[in-house]
C-alpha positions as CSV (number, residue, x, y, z in Angstrom):
1,M,0.1,-0.1,0.0
2,H,2.9,2.3,0.8
3,Q,4.2,1.9,-2.7
4,I,0.9,2.9,-4.3
5,L,0.6,6.1,-2.1
6,T,4.1,7.0,-2.9
7,A,3.5,6.6,-6.7
8,A,0.2,8.6,-6.4
9,L,2.1,11.5,-4.5
10,G,4.9,11.4,-7.1
11,S,2.5,11.6,-9.9
12,F,0.7,14.5,-8.3
13,L,3.9,16.5,-7.9
14,A,5.1,15.6,-11.4
15,S,1.7,17.0,-12.7
16,L,2.0,20.1,-10.6
17,G,5.6,20.6,-11.9
18,F,4.4,20.3,-15.6
19,G,1.6,22.7,-14.9
20,V,4.1,25.3,-13.5
21,L,6.5,24.6,-16.5
22,F,3.7,25.1,-19.0
23,N,2.5,28.2,-17.0
24,I,-1.0,27.3,-15.9
25,R,-2.3,30.6,-14.6
26,Q,-5.2,29.8,-12.3
27,K,-4.1,28.0,-9.0
28,S,-7.4,26.0,-9.1
29,K,-6.7,24.5,-12.4
30,L,-3.2,23.7,-11.4
31,F,-4.4,21.8,-8.4
32,V,-7.0,19.8,-10.4
33,A,-4.2,18.9,-12.9
34,G,-2.3,17.5,-10.0
35,L,-5.2,15.6,-8.6
36,I,-5.8,14.1,-12.0
37,G,-2.2,13.1,-12.3
38,G,-2.2,11.7,-8.8
39,A,-5.2,9.6,-9.5
40,G,-3.7,8.2,-12.7
41,G,-0.7,7.2,-10.8
42,F,-2.7,5.7,-8.1
43,V,-4.7,3.6,-10.6
44,Y,-1.7,2.5,-12.5
45,E,0.2,1.3,-9.4
46,L,-3.0,-0.4,-8.1
47,L,-3.4,-2.4,-11.3
48,L,0.3,-3.4,-11.3
49,V,-0.1,-4.7,-7.7
50,L,-3.3,-6.8,-8.8
51,H,-1.2,-8.2,-11.6
52,A,-3.0,-6.5,-14.5
53,S,-1.1,-6.1,-17.6
54,D,0.7,-2.7,-18.2
55,L,0.3,-2.7,-22.0
């Protein structure tokens, strides 16, 4: 479980970083982009733990 949460946090921070890099002006949109990235990382790691294919 720790691995999944760490990956979700990393994806959240990476999405925030790309949002800053590409100059998203509104902070609310920047936070939403981070949440979506974190959710994607969470789902990806969860499926890997459940032995789903990563293709």
